[in-house]
C-alpha positions as CSV (number, residue, x, y, z in Angstrom):
1,M,117.8,103.1,87.0
2,L,120.5,102.7,89.7
3,A,118.2,104.7,92.0
4,V,115.5,102.1,91.6
5,F,118.0,99.3,92.6
6,Q,119.0,101.3,95.6
7,I,115.4,102.0,96.7
8,I,114.5,98.3,96.3
9,Q,117.7,97.4,98.3
10,L,116.6,99.9,101.0
11,L,113.2,98.3,101.2
12,L,114.7,94.9,101.5
13,N,116.9,96.1,104.4
14,V,114.0,97.7,106.2
15,I,112.0,94.4,105.9
16,W,115.1,92.5,107.2
17,W,115.3,94.7,110.3
18,I,111.5,94.5,110.9
19,I,111.8,90.7,111.0
20,I,114.8,90.8,113.3
21,V,113.0,93.2,115.7
22,Q,109.8,91.1,115.6
23,A,111.8,87.9,116.4
24,I,113.6,89.5,119.3
25,L,110.4,90.9,120.6
26,S,108.7,87.5,120.4
27,W,111.5,86.0,122.4
28,L,111.2,88.7,125.1
29,I,107.5,88.1,125.2
30,A,107.9,84.3,125.4
31,F,110.3,84.5,128.3
32,N,108.1,87.1,130.1
33,I,110.8,89.7,130.0
34,I,108.3,92.2,128.7
35,N,104.6,92.2,129.3
36,T,102.0,92.4,126.5
37,G,99.7,94.0,129.0
38,S,101.4,97.3,128.3
39,D,99.6,99.3,125.7
40,L,102.9,100.3,124.0
41,V,104.2,96.7,123.8
42,R,100.9,95.5,122.5
43,S,100.6,98.1,119.8
44,V,104.2,97.6,118.7
45,W,103.7,93.8,118.7
46,T,100.4,94.1,116.7
47,A,102.0,96.4,114.2
48,L,105.0,94.1,113.7
49,Q,102.7,91.1,113.4
50,R,100.6,92.9,110.7
51,M,103.8,93.7,108.7
52,T,105.4,90.3,108.9
53,E,102.4,87.9,108.8
54,P,101.8,88.4,105.0
55,L,105.4,87.3,104.4
56,Y,105.2,84.3,106.7
57,R,101.8,82.9,105.7
58,P,102.8,81.4,102.3
59,I,106.0,79.9,103.8
60,R,104.0,78.4,106.7
61,R,101.8,76.6,104.2
62,I,104.9,75.0,102.6
63,L,106.9,74.1,105.7
64,P,105.9,71.2,107.9
65,D,104.7,72.0,111.4
66,F,107.5,72.0,113.9
67,G,105.3,72.7,116.9
68,A,106.4,75.7,118.8
69,L,109.4,76.3,116.5
70,D,108.5,78.7,113.7
71,L,111.1,78.6,110.9
72,S,109.2,81.0,108.6
73,P,111.2,84.1,109.7
74,L,114.4,82.3,109.0
75,V,113.2,81.3,105.5
76,V,112.1,84.9,104.8
77,L,115.5,86.2,105.9
78,L,117.3,83.8,103.6
79,L,115.0,84.8,100.7
80,L,115.7,88.5,101.4
81,A,119.4,87.8,101.5
82,A,119.1,86.0,98.2
83,A,117.1,88.8,96.7
84,N,119.7,91.3,97.9
85,I,122.5,89.3,96.2
86,V,120.5,89.1,92.9
87,L,119.8,92.8,93.1
88,N,123.5,93.6,93.7
89,N,124.5,91.5,90.7
90,L,121.8,93.1,88.5
91,A,123.0,96.6,89.5
92,A,126.7,95.6,88.9
93,S,125.9,94.2,85.4
94,Y,123.8,97.3,84.6
95,V,126.7,99.6,85.6
96,A,129.3,97.4,83.7
97,S,127.2,97.5,80.6
98,G,127.4,101.3,80.6
99,G,123.8,101.8,81.8
100,G,124.9,103.8,84.8
101,Y,126.0,106.8,82.7
């Protein structure tokens, strides 16, 4: 059962880093530091968009429109952090109850 907690935590961490990379890449594109005309950049950007958009879409429906400022990645990161805390507490209580042995 502990392995399941660790796998879920790993997935949460991978999603966390995908969102961070996507946010950094969006800033680099917005400030014309990297060019989306490059096939590599375009394919990486498209892949990141396809991975993160399903996470952002429900949050964008709830949040008010802030114009060019998109707060949905920040909200997703906060939700991932909260899920990680809950998962750690569940794993700790599972081990404390003797379930880890």
